[in-house]
Structures are given as structure tokens and as C-alpha cells.
C-alpha positions in Angstrom: 118.6 135.8 218.8 118.2 132.0 218.7 114.5 132.1 217.7 115.0 133.6 214.3 117.0 130.6 212.7 114.4 128.2 214.2 111.6 130.1 212.7 113.3 130.1 209.3 113.8 126.4 209.4 110.2 125.9 210.2 109.3 128.0 207.2 111.4 126.0 204.8 110.1 122.6 205.9 106.6 122.9 204.3 108.1 124.0 201.0 110.4 120.8 200.8 107.7 118.2 201.3 105.7 119.0 198.1 109.0 118.8 196.2 109.8 115.4 197.5 106.3 114.1 196.9 106.4 115.4 193.3 109.8 113.8 192.8 108.5 110.4 194.0 105.4 110.7 191.9 107.5 111.3 188.8 109.7 108.2 189.6 106.6 106.1 190.0 105.2 107.3 186.7 108.5 106.5 185.0 108.5 103.0 186.5 104.9 102.4 185.4 105.7 103.5 181.8 108.8 101.3 181.7 106.8 98.2 183.0 104.0 99.0 180.4 106.7 99.2 177.6 108.3 95.9 178.7 104.9 94.2 178.9 104.1 95.4 175.3 107.5 94.3 174.1 107.1 90.8 175.7 103.6 90.4 174.1 105.1 91.4 170.7 108.0 88.9 171.0 105.6 86.1 172.1 103.5 86.7 169.0 106.3 87.0 166.6 108.5 84.2 168.0 108.3 82.1 164.9 109.4 85.1 162.7 112.4 85.7 165.0 113.6 82.1 165.0 115.7 82.2 161.8 116.7 78.5 162.1 113.0 77.5 161.7 112.2 79.8 158.8 115.5 80.1 157.0 114.0 78.1 154.2 110.3 77.4 153.3 110.0 73.6 152.9 109.3 72.6 149.3 108.3 68.9 149.0 110.2 67.4 146.2 109.1 63.8 146.8 107.1 61.8 149.4 108.5 58.4 150.1 106.5 55.7 151.8 107.7 52.4 153.2 108.8 50.0 150.5 110.6 46.6 150.4 114.3 46.5 150.9 116.5 45.5 148.0 117.9 41.9 148.3 121.2 40.6 146.9 120.9 37.3 144.9 123.0 34.3 145.5 126.4 34.4 143.7 126.3 33.2 140.1 128.5 30.3 139.0 131.8 31.3 137.6 132.4 31.1 133.8 134.0 27.9 132.6 133.1 26.0 135.9 131.5 22.6 135.3 127.8 22.5 135.8 126.9 20.3 138.8 124.7 17.3 138.3 121.0 18.2 139.1 119.9 17.0 142.5 116.8 14.9 143.0 113.7 17.0 143.2 112.5 17.7 146.8 109.8 19.7 148.2 110.5 23.4 148.0 111.7 24.9 151.2 109.9 27.9 152.7 111.7 31.2 151.7 113.6 32.9 154.3 111.5 36.2 154.3 113.4 37.7 157.4 116.9 37.7 156.1 118.5 40.6 154.3 121.5 39.5 152.5 122.4 43.0 151.5 123.3 43.5 155.2 125.6 40.6 155.5 129.4 41.0 155.1 130.7 39.9 151.7 132.6 37.0 153.0 129.5 35.7 154.6 126.7 36.6 152.0 126.6 33.5 150.0 126.4 31.0 152.8 123.1 31.8 154.5 121.1 32.1 151.3 122.1 29.1 149.3 118.9 27.2 148.4 118.3 23.7 149.6 118.4 22.4 146.0 121.8 24.1 145.4 123.2 22.7 148.6 122.1 19.2 147.6 123.6 19.7 144.2 127.0 20.7 145.7 126.9 17.6 148.0 126.1 15.4 145.1 128.9 16.8 143.0 131.5 16.5 145.8 130.4 13.0 146.6 130.5 11.7 143.0 133.6 9.6 142.2 135.0 8.7 138.7 133.8 5.2 138.9 130.2 6.2 140.0 129.5 9.2 137.7 127.2 7.6 135.2 124.3 10.2 135.7 126.8 13.0 135.6 128.4 11.4 132.4 124.9 11.2 130.8 124.1 14.8 131.7 127.5 15.9 130.2 126.8 14.0 127.0 123.4 15.7 126.7 124.9 19.0 127.3 127.7 18.3 124.7 125.0 17.3 122.1 123.0 20.5 122.8 126.2 22.5 122.5 127.0 21.0 119.1 123.6 21.9 117.8 123.7 25.5 118.9 127.2 26.8 119.8 126.3 30.2 118.8 123.9 30.6 121.6 125.5 28.6 124.2 126.2 31.4 126.6 122.7 33.1 126.1 120.8 30.8 128.4 123.2 31.1 131.3 123.2 35.0 131.0 119.4 35.0 130.8 119.1 32.7 133.8 121.5 34.7 136.0 119.9 35.9 139.2 119.0 39.6 139.5 118.7 41.7 142.7 115.1 42.0 143.8 113.8 45.6 143.3 113.6 47.8 146.4 115.2 50.7 148.2 118.8 50.6 149.1 119.3 49.7 152.8 122.4 49.3 155.0 122.2 48.9 158.8 124.7 51.1 160.8 127.5 49.2 162.5 127.2 48.1 166.1 128.6 50.2 168.8 128.3 52.3 172.0 127.9 56.1 171.3 128.4 58.8 173.9 126.5 62.1 173.8 126.5 65.3 175.7 123.0 65.9 177.0 121.2 69.2 177.5 118.0 70.1 179.2 116.7 73.5 178.0 120.3 74.3 177.1 121.9 73.3 180.4 124.6 70.5 180.2 123.9 67.5 182.2 125.6 64.1 182.6 126.6 62.3 179.3 124.1 60.1 177.7 124.6 56.9 175.6 123.1 55.0 172.7 123.9 51.3 172.8 123.4 49.9 169.3 123.8 46.3 168.2 123.0 45.0 164.8 123.5 42.0 162.5 121.8 40.4 159.5 119.0 39.1 161.6 118.2 41.6 164.3 119.1 44.7 166.3 118.9 46.2 169.8 118.9 49.9 170.7 119.1 51.3 174.2 119.1 55.1 174.7 119.9 56.5 178.2 119.4 60.2 178.9 120.0 61.5 182.6 117.7 64.4 183.6 118.2 66.5 186.8 115.7 65.9 189.7 113.9 63.3 187.7 116.3 60.5 187.1 117.4 58.7 184.0 115.1 58.2 181.0 115.8 54.9 179.3 114.3 54.0 175.9 115.0 50.5 174.5 113.9 48.8 171.3 114.8 45.4 170.0 113.6 43.3 167.1 114.4 41.7 163.9 115.3 42.8 160.3 112.6 41.9 157.7 111.8 42.8 154.1 111.0 46.4 155.1 114.1 47.1 157.3 114.1 47.2 161.0 111.1 45.4 162.5 110.7 46.1 166.3 109.3 43.4 168.5 109.2 45.5 171.7 109.6 49.1 172.6 110.1 50.0 176.3 110.1 53.5 177.9 111.2 54.0 181.5 111.1 57.7 182.6 112.9 58.1 185.8 111.4 56.2 188.7 108.1 55.6 186.9 107.0 52.1 185.9 108.0 50.8 182.4 105.5 51.4 179.5 105.8 48.8 176.8 104.6 48.6 173.2 104.4 45.0 171.8 104.6 44.4 168.1 102.6 41.1 167.5 103.6 40.1 164.0 101.7 36.9 164.1 98.3 38.7 164.6 99.7 41.9 163.1 98.5 43.9 166.1 100.4 46.4 168.3 99.4 46.2 172.0 100.4 48.4 175.0 100.7 48.0 178.6 99.7 51.6 179.2 96.3 51.2 177.6 94.0 48.3 176.5 93.7 49.7 173.0 95.4 48.0 170.1 96.5 49.1 166.7 96.9 47.3 163.3 100.5 46.6 162.5 101.5 48.0 159.1 104.6 47.0 157.1 107.6 49.1 158.1 106.2 50.3 161.4 108.8 51.8 163.8 109.0 53.0 167.4 110.2 56.5 168.4 113.9 55.5 168.3 114.1 52.7 165.9 112.8 55.3 163.4 116.1 57.1 163.7 118.2 54.0 162.9 115.8 53.0 160.1 116.3 56.5 158.6 120.1 56.2 159.1 120.0 52.8 157.3 118.1 54.2 154.4 120.4 57.1 154.0 123.4 54.9 154.3 122.1 52.7 151.5 121.5 55.6 149.1 122.6 59.0 150.3 121.9 60.7 147.0 118.2 59.9 147.2 117.7 62.2 150.2 118.0 65.7 148.8 116.6 68.9 150.4 112.9 68.7 150.4 112.6 65.0 150.0 110.1 63.7 152.7 109.9 60.1 153.8 106.9 58.9 155.8 107.1 56.5 158.8 104.4 54.9 160.9 105.8 55.5 164.4 104.5 54.0 167.6 104.7 55.7 171.0 104.0 54.1 174.4 100.2 54.3 173.8 99.5 55.2 170.3 100.8 55.3 166.7 100.7 57.8 163.8 102.4 58.7 160.5 105.5 60.9 160.8 106.6 63.0 157.8 110.4 63.3 158.0 111.7 66.0 155.6 115.3 66.4 154.4 116.4 69.9 155.3 119.9 69.8 153.8 123.6 69.5 154.6 124.7 71.5 157.6 127.8 71.8 159.7 127.3 71.5 163.5 129.8 72.3 166.3 130.6 69.5 168.8 132.9 69.3 171.7 135.7 67.9 169.4 135.1 70.5 166.6 133.0 70.9 163.6 131.2 68.0 161.9 129.4 67.8 158.4 125.9 66.4 158.7 122.6 66.1 157.0 119.6 67.5 158.8 116.2 65.9 159.0 113.1 67.4 160.6 109.7 65.9 161.5 107.0 68.1 159.9 103.8 69.1 161.8 101.4 66.2 161.8 98.4 68.4 162.1 97.4 72.0 162.6 98.7 73.2 166.0 101.3 70.5 166.4 104.1 72.1 168.3 106.2 69.0 169.2 109.4 68.9 167.0 112.1 66.3 166.4 115.3 67.1 164.5 117.9 64.6 163.6 121.4 65.2 162.2 123.2 62.3 160.6 126.9 62.4 160.0 128.5 60.7 156.9 131.9 60.5 158.5 130.3 58.5 161.4 128.7 56.0 158.9 125.5 58.2 158.9 125.0 57.5 162.6 123.1 60.2 164.5 125.4 63.2 165.5 122.7 65.2 167.1 119.1 64.6 168.2 116.8 67.5 169.5 113.3 67.0 170.8 111.2 70.1 171.5 108.0 69.7 173.5 104.9 71.8 173.0 105.6 73.7 176.1 109.1 74.7 174.8 111.1 72.2 176.9 113.9 70.9 174.9 116.0 67.8 175.2 119.3 67.5 173.1 121.9 64.8 172.5 125.1 66.0 170.9 127.7 63.5 169.8 131.1 63.6 171.6 134.5 61.8 171.2 136.1 60.0 168.4 135.3 56.8 166.5 137.5 53.7 166.1 136.2 51.3 163.6 137.3 47.7 164.1 136.0 44.5 162.5 134.6 41.8 164.8 137.8 39.8 164.5 139.9 42.7 165.7 141.4 43.7 162.4 141.2 47.3 161.4 138.4 47.8 158.9 137.4 50.5 156.4 135.3 53.4 157.1 131.6 52.6 157.1 131.1 54.9 154.0 133.3 52.7 151.8 131.9 49.5 153.1 128.2 49.9 153.8 127.4 46.3 153.6 129.6 45.4 156.6 127.5 45.2 159.7 130.2 43.9 162.1 132.1 47.1 162.8 132.3 48.3 166.4 132.0 52.0 167.2 133.6 53.2 170.4 133.7 56.8 171.7 
């Protein structure tokens, strides 16, 4: 009686094993098909990544103009007021060497006239101030001659003064951003890290810029640039890179020999006018846009010669257009600039967003490496603009010539 069920179970066992094997084979086949489909989809996405990235291809760049480094416009010395007595001419002295490294356009209005008064004008002012009524015979003689000349040609008395009035030297508009410490949210491949900073100091003679970006497991990357301001704008003297715990790499701009030297390599480069380093280029661009925002329309491309820690090359920076970006404090209107590919196969990319409400200071900087690694700085906080003397000052848009404002996050 008990042997029948046992025999029936033994009969069913062989029939169940083929079913399980068939079922397992089906699942293996399904998994193989899914894996193959995923691999095909991954290959398609990799080949069509550029097409899928709408931000990169939303607009085909159309070059409207290519701008190259030019001299910066200079403001002349203030003309004498109408009706003011003409000072006595000073004794002729040897002409002084022109001050080629001073941009009067960058100085505050209350200080613009003092540093650029020629030596002859200073001597004339001193002579006029020291002249007393009882010792003014040269001045009296000059006045008499001037009166005689005026009697013979009163109709054209004002023409010579108008013709001899100084004019601004031709050149592009330029206004250095105000000094300040800016704080940024930093991202490494989209992951937020500790805040980074840009320390920026500027005046009519020189500047200093220190960029600090903390990176996980590597340490803090510090990029510093300092130099002077010459007839072509920012003129770096030294550019230093320190990546984490590595030794510093320095690029030296020798303006006496007009050579660029490096500590990383024995090679040297000729120093062209308007040459920048990787980060002074951002502030050079900001200064140019501050001086004449209307000149930078979509498609306009400006060329910079940019020096790295061991080489230098021309960077074409194109104006993409006005965009609104989202920051931690809300939305911010900006103007987007992008470095175009320098050669075929160039995958490194740099994007800069300058904000007019921040005095055209950088609101966002994104650098994409050829392997896809991305570093990002996104402006955070609010700005308080104060003059150097502590009084509240106007916004940088309305007073672009003032270089003494202090920016604080």
C-alpha cells in the first residue's frame, strides 16, 4: 500500500527537472537580450552625446566680429575752465618720460586729475601761485600781449582754445571691477563641496587675484595672479598654480626682456601685448565688458593670448548671450561667454557668466576637462558696495570708473 505513492513520486521527478532547466534557460536568454540592448543603447548615447546636450547646441555660433587686443582708452587731463586767467608759461625744461603704465580712466573722479598733471603744468601752477602783484612783470607782459592779440582778432579768440583742448586717446573702453572678496559654492562633477573664494584687489596701478577651490581627497587648489595695469589692461607679472599638496608651478612675465618663463619647463615664450594668465583673463574680460557692455553682442568673439603653467596660446572667447542662472539666493541675470575649441578635437571647455548687477563680476565659472571632469564655481551671498572711506557708494554699473568699492559676500 505504501509503495504506490512512492513509485508515483519517483515517476514525477524526472518530468519536473526538464521544466526547471527550460525555465532557467529562458531567463538566461532574457538577461542576455536585456544586456545586449543596454550595451547597444549605451553605445548610441555615447556617439550622440553632443546631439543630446541641448545647452551646447541650442544655437549654432555665428561669428559677428573677432576682437583682438587693443590699447585701452585714456582720459585726458581736465581742460581749464572758461574765463579763468591763463597761467604764465613756465620755463622750458626737459620733457618728462610719459607714464605709460597709468590708466586714468580707472581712477576715481576726485583723483583723476592729480596723478596725470604734466610736469610743465605743475610748474606753471606753482609759478602762478607764487607770483605777487609787485613781482608780476613777466605775467603782465604776457597779459598785454594776449590783450593785443585779442584786439586784432576778437572774432576768433575762442577758436584756438577749443582746438587745443585735449581729447581722449582712441582705444577700447575699460573699467576694472571693484576690489572685494567673493564667495562661491563649488561643485566637483555636480557634487557640492566646501565654499571657494576669489580675492580680488585692484587700483589704478595694479591688481591681485587669488582663487581658492577646495577639492575632496586632493586638497585645495589655489591659483594666484598679480601684476600691473598698462596700456592694454591687466598685465600679469606672475601667475602661480598650487594644486593640493603638489609644489607650486609659476609663470613669470618678464616685461623687460618681453619673455615668459616657467618653473615647470625651461622653455620660454615671447610676451605679446595684452597677454593674460588663466584667471586674469576672466577679470580682463570683465573689465572690457564693464567699459562697453553694448559691444559684446551674441556672436562677438574676443581673442586673448592666455598663459598656463607651461605654455601659452590664443583663446577665442565668444559671447553666447544673456542668460538667467539660478543661485542659492535666487535667480541672477548674466551674460554668458564661452571659449571656442582652439583646434580639432579640443574637448576642454571654459564657460564664464558675468552679472551686470554685480558690476560684471563673475557669477559662475565652469571648466570641463577632456575626460568629462567638471569644476564649477557658483556665486553665493549678497553684495554690499562701500567706498574706501566707508561711505555708501553707487552701484558699480552707474559708476564704472570707481575702482575703490569693496565687495563683501
